[in-house]
C-alpha atoms as a printed R data frame, in Angstrom:
    type eleno elety resid chain resno      x      y       z
1   ATOM     1    CA   MET     A     1  0.207  0.161   0.038
2   ATOM     2    CA   SER     A     2  1.396  3.427  -0.963
3   ATOM     3    CA   GLN     A     3  1.628  5.807   2.070
4   ATOM     4    CA   PRO     A     4 -0.237  8.820   2.463
5   ATOM     5    CA   ALA     A     5  0.997 11.923   1.096
6   ATOM     6    CA   GLN     A     6  2.396 13.930   3.974
7   ATOM     7    CA   GLU     A     7  0.712 17.109   4.536
8   ATOM     8    CA   THR     A     8  2.626 20.361   3.755
9   ATOM     9    CA   GLN     A     9  2.814 22.260   6.977
10  ATOM    10    CA   GLU     A    10  1.586 25.949   6.185
11  ATOM    11    CA   PRO     A    11  4.437 28.467   7.622
12  ATOM    12    CA   GLU     A    12  3.393 30.167  10.830
13  ATOM    13    CA   ALA     A    13  1.517 33.863   9.962
14  ATOM    14    CA   PRO     A    14  3.413 36.598  11.412
15  ATOM    15    CA   HIS     A    15  2.289 38.347  14.429
16  ATOM    16    CA   LEU     A    16 -0.426 41.054  13.330
17  ATOM    17    CA   ASP     A    17 -1.942 42.021  16.309
18  ATOM    18    CA   PHE     A    18  0.194 44.936  18.363
19  ATOM    19    CA   GLN     A    19 -1.191 46.719  21.312
20  ATOM    20    CA   GLY     A    20 -0.130 49.849  19.794
21  ATOM    21    CA   THR     A    21  2.195 51.326  16.871
22  ATOM    22    CA   THR     A    22  4.010 48.277  15.065
23  ATOM    23    CA   PRO     A    23  7.773 47.742  16.131
24  ATOM    24    CA   TYR     A    24  8.505 48.683  12.530
25  ATOM    25    CA   GLU     A    25  6.746 52.055  12.713
26  ATOM    26    CA   ASP     A    26  8.289 52.578  16.448
27  ATOM    27    CA   TYR     A    27 11.716 52.270  14.554
28  ATOM    28    CA   VAL     A    28 11.255 53.848  11.530
29  ATOM    29    CA   GLN     A    29  8.888 56.236  12.029
30  ATOM    30    CA   ALA     A    30  7.428 55.732   8.211
31  ATOM    31    CA   ASP     A    31  4.153 57.494   9.471
32  ATOM    32    CA   VAL     A    32  6.097 60.618  10.338
33  ATOM    33    CA   LEU     A    33  8.364 60.435   7.255
34  ATOM    34    CA   THR     A    34  5.389 60.072   4.403
35  ATOM    35    CA   HIS     A    35  3.343 62.963   6.493
36  ATOM    36    CA   LEU     A    36  5.821 65.303   5.889
37  ATOM    37    CA   GLN     A    37  5.057 66.296   2.129
38  ATOM    38    CA   HIS     A    38  3.125 69.568   2.226
39  ATOM    39    CA   THR     A    39  3.133 70.582  -1.542
40  ATOM    40    CA   ARG     A    40  2.338 74.441  -2.143
41  ATOM    41    CA   SER     A    41  0.934 74.366  -5.839
42  ATOM    42    CA   ASP     A    42 -1.759 72.292  -7.917
43  ATOM    43    CA   ASP     A    43  1.347 70.738 -10.391
44  ATOM    44    CA   PRO     A    44  1.448 67.090  -9.845
45  ATOM    45    CA   GLY     A    45  5.198 67.340 -10.502
46  ATOM    46    CA   GLU     A    46  6.171 69.471  -7.138
47  ATOM    47    CA   MET     A    47  5.613 66.054  -5.289
48  ATOM    48    CA   VAL     A    48  8.741 64.115  -6.878
49  ATOM    49    CA   PHE     A    49 10.616 67.186  -6.509
50  ATOM    50    CA   LEU     A    50  9.875 67.632  -2.713
51  ATOM    51    CA   VAL     A    51 10.337 64.274  -2.218
52  ATOM    52    CA   THR     A    52 13.764 63.950  -3.788
53  ATOM    53    CA   THR     A    53 14.959 67.029  -2.167
54  ATOM    54    CA   GLN     A    54 13.591 65.419   1.679
55  ATOM    55    CA   VAL     A    55 15.691 62.569   0.489
56  ATOM    56    CA   MET     A    56 18.852 64.159  -0.094
57  ATOM    57    CA   GLU     A    57 18.580 65.736   3.417
58  ATOM    58    CA   LEU     A    58 18.539 62.057   4.680
59  ATOM    59    CA   TRP     A    59 21.429 61.331   2.835
60  ATOM    60    CA   PHE     A    60 23.126 64.325   3.614
61  ATOM    61    CA   THR     A    61 22.844 63.238   7.627
62  ATOM    62    CA   VAL     A    62 24.102 59.742   7.005
63  ATOM    63    CA   ILE     A    63 27.113 61.110   5.201
64  ATOM    64    CA   VAL     A    64 27.585 63.973   8.163
65  ATOM    65    CA   HIS     A    65 27.342 61.063  10.423
66  ATOM    66    CA   GLU     A    66 30.039 58.695   8.207
67  ATOM    67    CA   TRP     A    67 32.781 61.560   7.917
68  ATOM    68    CA   GLU     A    68 32.477 62.610  11.638
69  ATOM    69    CA   THR     A    69 33.048 58.992  12.529
70  ATOM    70    CA   ALA     A    70 35.879 58.732  10.500
71  ATOM    71    CA   ALA     A    71 37.358 62.199  11.713
72  ATOM    72    CA   ARG     A    72 37.242 61.044  15.275
73  ATOM    73    CA   ALA     A    73 38.825 57.912  14.125
74  ATOM    74    CA   LEU     A    74 41.348 59.662  12.733
75  ATOM    75    CA   ARG     A    75 41.967 61.589  15.805
76  ATOM    76    CA   GLU     A    76 42.282 58.303  17.711
77  ATOM    77    CA   ASP     A    77 44.700 56.650  15.228
78  ATOM    78    CA   ARG     A    78 41.860 54.132  14.052
79  ATOM    79    CA   VAL     A    79 42.766 54.154  10.455
80  ATOM    80    CA   PRO     A    80 41.017 51.187   9.830
81  ATOM    81    CA   VAL     A    81 37.578 52.388  11.240
82  ATOM    82    CA   ALA     A    82 37.991 55.994   9.398
83  ATOM    83    CA   ILE     A    83 38.555 53.896   5.913
84  ATOM    84    CA   ASP     A    84 35.666 51.639   6.659
85  ATOM    85    CA   ALA     A    85 33.575 54.879   7.718
86  ATOM    86    CA   LEU     A    86 34.336 56.587   4.184
87  ATOM    87    CA   LYS     A    87 34.246 53.381   2.259
88  ATOM    88    CA   ARG     A    88 30.283 53.343   3.717
89  ATOM    89    CA   SER     A    89 30.084 57.191   2.391
90  ATOM    90    CA   VAL     A    90 30.884 56.321  -0.841
91  ATOM    91    CA   ARG     A    91 28.029 53.811  -1.778
92  ATOM    92    CA   GLU     A    92 25.766 56.033   0.285
93  ATOM    93    CA   LEU     A    93 27.186 59.393  -2.040
94  ATOM    94    CA   ASP     A    94 26.330 56.855  -5.020
95  ATOM    95    CA   ALA     A    95 22.764 56.575  -3.535
96  ATOM    96    CA   LEU     A    96 22.724 60.494  -3.523
97  ATOM    97    CA   ASN     A    97 23.729 61.199  -6.649
98  ATOM    98    CA   ALA     A    98 21.194 58.988  -7.910
99  ATOM    99    CA   SER     A    99 18.941 61.171  -6.355
100 ATOM   100    CA   TRP     A   100 19.380 63.447  -9.381
101 ATOM   101    CA   ARG     A   101 17.539 61.226 -11.889
102 ATOM   102    CA   PRO     A   102 13.938 61.969 -10.839
103 ATOM   103    CA   LEU     A   103 14.886 65.807 -11.564
104 ATOM   104    CA   GLY     A   104 17.837 65.451 -14.220
105 ATOM   105    CA   GLN     A   105 15.507 65.428 -17.461
106 ATOM   106    CA   LEU     A   106 13.163 68.593 -15.992
107 ATOM   107    CA   THR     A   107 12.441 71.147 -18.766
108 ATOM   108    CA   PRO     A   108 12.076 74.533 -18.171
109 ATOM   109    CA   ALA     A   109  8.413 74.786 -18.566
110 ATOM   110    CA   GLN     A   110  7.822 71.864 -16.058
111 ATOM   111    CA   PHE     A   111 10.043 73.371 -13.488
112 ATOM   112    CA   ASN     A   112  8.378 76.903 -13.897
113 ATOM   113    CA   SER     A   113  4.840 75.254 -13.077
114 ATOM   114    CA   TYR     A   114  5.800 74.962  -9.584
115 ATOM   115    CA   ARG     A   115  9.137 76.849  -8.796
116 ATOM   116    CA   ALA     A   116  6.949 80.125  -7.606
117 ATOM   117    CA   ALA     A   117  5.889 77.749  -4.389
118 ATOM   118    CA   LEU     A   118  9.500 77.609  -3.800
119 ATOM   119    CA   GLY     A   119  9.878 81.260  -2.911
120 ATOM   120    CA   GLU     A   120 13.285 82.062  -1.769
121 ATOM   121    CA   GLY     A   121 14.043 78.543  -0.831
122 ATOM   122    CA   SER     A   122 17.174 77.409  -2.509
123 ATOM   123    CA   GLY     A   123 19.398 74.392  -1.931
124 ATOM   124    CA   PHE     A   124 22.505 76.448  -0.502
125 ATOM   125    CA   GLN     A   125 20.180 77.144   2.403
126 ATOM   126    CA   SER     A   126 20.406 73.334   3.567
127 ATOM   127    CA   ALA     A   127 22.110 73.230   6.855
128 ATOM   128    CA   MET     A   128 23.154 69.908   6.444
129 ATOM   129    CA   TYR     A   129 24.412 70.173   3.354
130 ATOM   130    CA   ARG     A   130 26.739 73.112   4.517
131 ATOM   131    CA   ARG     A   131 28.057 70.438   7.465
132 ATOM   132    CA   MET     A   132 29.031 68.142   4.590
133 ATOM   133    CA   GLU     A   133 31.054 71.201   3.023
134 ATOM   134    CA   PHE     A   134 32.397 72.312   6.212
135 ATOM   135    CA   LEU     A   135 33.879 68.549   6.823
136 ATOM   136    CA   LEU     A   136 35.381 68.909   3.088
137 ATOM   137    CA   GLY     A   137 37.467 71.607   4.094
138 ATOM   138    CA   GLU     A   138 35.049 74.144   2.463
139 ATOM   139    CA   LYS     A   139 34.420 76.713   5.012
140 ATOM   140    CA   SER     A   140 32.855 79.962   5.216
141 ATOM   141    CA   ALA     A   141 31.463 81.794   8.192
142 ATOM   142    CA   SER     A   142 29.194 84.119   6.233
143 ATOM   143    CA   MET     A   143 27.280 80.498   5.399
144 ATOM   144    CA   LEU     A   144 26.101 80.542   8.879
145 ATOM   145    CA   VAL     A   145 24.193 83.782   8.052
146 ATOM   146    CA   PRO     A   146 21.032 82.316   6.612
147 ATOM   147    CA   HIS     A   147 20.632 80.189   9.683
148 ATOM   148    CA   ARG     A   148 20.698 83.063  12.398
149 ATOM   149    CA   GLY     A   149 16.769 82.579  12.951
150 ATOM   150    CA   ALA     A   150 17.145 79.091  14.250
151 ATOM   151    CA   PRO     A   151 19.380 79.123  16.948
152 ATOM   152    CA   ARG     A   152 20.050 75.151  17.277
153 ATOM   153    CA   VAL     A   153 20.873 74.686  13.639
154 ATOM   154    CA   HIS     A   154 23.059 77.807  13.856
155 ATOM   155    CA   ALA     A   155 25.000 76.215  17.213
156 ATOM   156    CA   GLU     A   156 25.445 73.134  15.362
157 ATOM   157    CA   LEU     A   157 26.867 75.016  12.265
158 ATOM   158    CA   GLU     A   158 28.848 77.360  14.454
159 ATOM   159    CA   LYS     A   159 30.481 74.351  16.118
160 ATOM   160    CA   ALA     A   160 31.091 72.446  12.959
161 ATOM   161    CA   LEU     A   161 32.775 75.895  11.305
162 ATOM   162    CA   HIS     A   162 35.312 75.952  14.212
163 ATOM   163    CA   GLU     A   163 35.918 72.089  14.335
164 ATOM   164    CA   PRO     A   164 39.010 70.529  11.916
165 ATOM   165    CA   SER     A   165 37.792 69.345   8.738
166 ATOM   166    CA   LEU     A   166 38.015 65.872   7.645
167 ATOM   167    CA   TYR     A   167 41.047 66.477   5.687
168 ATOM   168    CA   ASP     A   168 42.730 68.644   8.878
169 ATOM   169    CA   GLU     A   169 42.531 65.288  10.968
170 ATOM   170    CA   VAL     A   170 43.936 63.576   8.086
171 ATOM   171    CA   LEU     A   171 46.814 65.921   7.441
172 ATOM   172    CA   ARG     A   172 47.433 66.006  11.397
173 ATOM   173    CA   LEU     A   173 47.658 62.015  11.023
174 ATOM   174    CA   LEU     A   174 50.172 61.950   8.783
175 ATOM   175    CA   ASP     A   175 52.223 64.350  10.932
176 ATOM   176    CA   ARG     A   176 52.129 61.829  13.873
177 ATOM   177    CA   ARG     A   177 53.396 59.317  11.367
178 ATOM   178    CA   GLY     A   178 56.303 60.994  10.608
179 ATOM   179    CA   HIS     A   179 55.482 62.658   7.577
180 ATOM   180    CA   ALA     A   180 56.819 66.603   6.667
181 ATOM   181    CA   VAL     A   181 53.409 68.250   6.609
182 ATOM   182    CA   PRO     A   182 54.125 72.036   7.241
183 ATOM   183    CA   GLU     A   183 53.306 73.736  10.656
184 ATOM   184    CA   ALA     A   184 51.586 76.524   8.839
185 ATOM   185    CA   VAL     A   185 49.086 73.620   7.368
186 ATOM   186    CA   LEU     A   186 48.678 72.082  11.144
187 ATOM   187    CA   THR     A   187 48.004 75.251  12.995
188 ATOM   188    CA   ARG     A   188 46.070 77.172  10.332
189 ATOM   189    CA   ASP     A   189 42.726 78.550  11.002
190 ATOM   190    CA   VAL     A   190 40.402 75.924  10.521
191 ATOM   191    CA   THR     A   191 37.397 78.523  10.189
192 ATOM   192    CA   LEU     A   192 38.850 79.498   6.674
193 ATOM   193    CA   ARG     A   193 38.899 77.170   3.349
194 ATOM   194    CA   TYR     A   194 41.300 74.576   2.974
195 ATOM   195    CA   GLU     A   195 44.159 76.035   0.473
196 ATOM   196    CA   PRO     A   196 46.226 73.566  -1.292
197 ATOM   197    CA   SER     A   197 49.859 73.276  -0.010
198 ATOM   198    CA   GLU     A   198 53.153 72.004  -2.096
199 ATOM   199    CA   ALA     A   199 54.452 70.290   0.874
200 ATOM   200    CA   VAL     A   200 51.713 67.541   1.608
201 ATOM   201    CA   GLU     A   201 51.534 67.525  -2.135
202 ATOM   202    CA   GLU     A   202 55.214 65.883  -1.702
203 ATOM   203    CA   VAL     A   203 53.642 63.836   1.197
204 ATOM   204    CA   TRP     A   204 51.248 62.065  -0.938
205 ATOM   205    CA   THR     A   205 53.341 62.127  -4.223
206 ATOM   206    CA   ALA     A   206 55.780 59.937  -1.287
207 ATOM   207    CA   LEU     A   207 53.032 58.135  -0.177
208 ATOM   208    CA   TYR     A   208 51.654 57.088  -3.526
209 ATOM   209    CA   SER     A   209 55.070 56.472  -4.894
210 ATOM   210    CA   GLY     A   210 55.770 53.858  -2.092
211 ATOM   211    CA   ASP     A   211 53.683 50.470  -1.096
212 ATOM   212    CA   ALA     A   212 49.879 50.810  -2.749
213 ATOM   213    CA   ASP     A   213 49.022 48.369   0.318
214 ATOM   214    CA   ASP     A   214 50.267 50.923   3.098
215 ATOM   215    CA   GLU     A   215 47.549 51.844   5.466
216 ATOM   216    CA   LEU     A   216 47.810 55.400   4.610
217 ATOM   217    CA   ALA     A   217 47.685 54.947   0.912
218 ATOM   218    CA   ARG     A   218 44.857 53.300   1.133
219 ATOM   219    CA   LEU     A   219 43.174 55.881   3.295
220 ATOM   220    CA   GLY     A   220 44.135 58.161   0.478
221 ATOM   221    CA   GLU     A   221 42.467 56.186  -2.233
222 ATOM   222    CA   ALA     A   222 39.335 55.785   0.018
223 ATOM   223    CA   LEU     A   223 39.609 59.727   0.433
224 ATOM   224    CA   THR     A   224 39.922 60.146  -3.426
225 ATOM   225    CA   ASP     A   225 36.543 58.157  -3.667
226 ATOM   226    CA   VAL     A   226 34.735 60.423  -1.747
227 ATOM   227    CA   ALA     A   227 36.560 63.398  -3.431
228 ATOM   228    CA   GLU     A   228 35.516 62.357  -6.787
229 ATOM   229    CA   LEU     A   229 31.754 61.389  -6.213
230 ATOM   230    CA   VAL     A   230 31.527 64.877  -4.449
231 ATOM   231    CA   TRP     A   231 32.633 66.142  -8.182
232 ATOM   232    CA   ARG     A   232 29.902 64.137  -9.561
233 ATOM   233    CA   TRP     A   233 27.333 65.597  -6.923
234 ATOM   234    CA   ARG     A   234 28.228 68.794  -8.083
235 ATOM   235    CA   ASN     A   235 28.544 68.377 -11.839
236 ATOM   236    CA   ASP     A   236 24.892 66.573 -11.796
237 ATOM   237    CA   HIS     A   237 23.599 69.462  -9.807
238 ATOM   238    CA   LEU     A   238 24.890 71.857 -12.688
239 ATOM   239    CA   VAL     A   239 23.702 69.683 -15.246
240 ATOM   240    CA   ALA     A   240 20.090 69.469 -13.544
241 ATOM   241    CA   THR     A   241 19.867 73.330 -13.049
242 ATOM   242    CA   ARG     A   242 21.289 74.272 -16.503
243 ATOM   243    CA   ARG     A   243 18.557 72.041 -18.104
244 ATOM   244    CA   ALA     A   244 15.487 73.047 -16.167
245 ATOM   245    CA   MET     A   245 16.364 76.992 -16.003
246 ATOM   246    CA   GLY     A   246 19.187 77.758 -18.070
247 ATOM   247    CA   ALA     A   247 21.262 80.601 -16.646
248 ATOM   248    CA   LYS     A   248 18.518 82.765 -15.101
249 ATOM   249    CA   THR     A   249 19.039 83.534 -11.506
250 ATOM   250    CA   GLY     A   250 18.695 80.806  -8.771
251 ATOM   251    CA   THR     A   251 16.042 80.514  -6.242
252 ATOM   252    CA   GLY     A   252 16.673 82.463  -3.175
253 ATOM   253    CA   GLY     A   253 18.506 85.012  -5.513
254 ATOM   254    CA   SER     A   254 21.816 82.848  -5.764
255 ATOM   255    CA   ALA     A   255 23.575 83.193  -9.079
256 ATOM   256    CA   GLY     A   256 22.110 79.790 -10.356
257 ATOM   257    CA   VAL     A   257 24.042 78.068 -12.914
258 ATOM   258    CA   ALA     A   258 27.232 80.683 -12.570
259 ATOM   259    CA   TRP     A   259 27.582 79.826  -9.027
260 ATOM   260    CA   LEU     A   260 27.471 75.893  -9.587
261 ATOM   261    CA   GLU     A   261 29.899 75.976 -12.592
262 ATOM   262    CA   LYS     A   262 32.426 77.562 -10.348
263 ATOM   263    CA   ARG     A   263 32.012 74.970  -7.534
264 ATOM   264    CA   ALA     A   264 31.764 72.470 -10.112
265 ATOM   265    CA   GLN     A   265 35.583 73.313 -10.748
266 ATOM   266    CA   LYS     A   266 36.983 72.683  -7.435
267 ATOM   267    CA   ASN     A   267 38.088 69.494  -6.250
268 ATOM   268    CA   VAL     A   268 38.403 68.535  -2.542
269 ATOM   269    CA   PHE     A   269 41.113 67.175  -1.021
270 ATOM   270    CA   PRO     A   270 43.022 68.872  -3.863
271 ATOM   271    CA   GLU     A   271 46.879 67.352  -3.333
272 ATOM   272    CA   LEU     A   272 45.355 63.725  -3.561
273 ATOM   273    CA   TRP     A   273 44.824 65.129  -7.167
274 ATOM   274    CA   THR     A   274 47.906 66.971  -8.171
275 ATOM   275    CA   ALA     A   275 50.375 64.111  -6.698
276 ATOM   276    CA   ARG     A   276 49.160 61.965  -9.018
277 ATOM   277    CA   SER     A   277 51.122 63.954 -11.822
278 ATOM   278    CA   HIS     A   278 54.470 63.035 -10.007
279 ATOM   279    CA   VAL     A   279 54.300 59.694  -9.177
């Protein structure tokens, strides 16, 4: 006699009954996130502009966290921890840069249909993006001015202005490891924009001419990966803006494309790029 077929046991259903909100909601706060979209026009395209901008702000927050983690690790001579944080930020920068795709093909007519809803709002007013720029060594005290009316935000930016940038921490580490970083670079006013140094270029040239697996050479490559994606972010921003509004004055009275073109020409961690010509 043939044996009866074994009954297939159904997997247990997930727990569906909770006293209050779900554990997922408690952790992610999805209900908060998905109710932060308050459009100001009747144009259906405004929603994607608003959500994409909010997503960018979340990525800025994550990347600032990674770079602050890396800077702290460098102060403590924990280079592998810093490299891990930088590598994570590279993947996050990839995701951030992909945020331009929903906006990258806006026509002037499409953008104009809800541009007035922005009023004087402009991306350069983003406090979290400014913290990213400060960590990259792009310091400017004048960029605190738009935030004077928000005491907590202003205080956070002022603190970031007076702290060493990520690259400052890298150069201090190189000095502690016996490399000839000039005293003027080590003691510079960190509230000012970082300016390239020929002596720092020579340090990176020596490191890149040596063992490629050296810990400091690998740190240099992780920083270069970050710098490349920052450059791509600036260029993608430039192209999207040029496509949507041409050379018109930007929102918030900014110079628009002219200002973005100037930004796109600059490299962060400059000596990591120029040193390659001497290896």
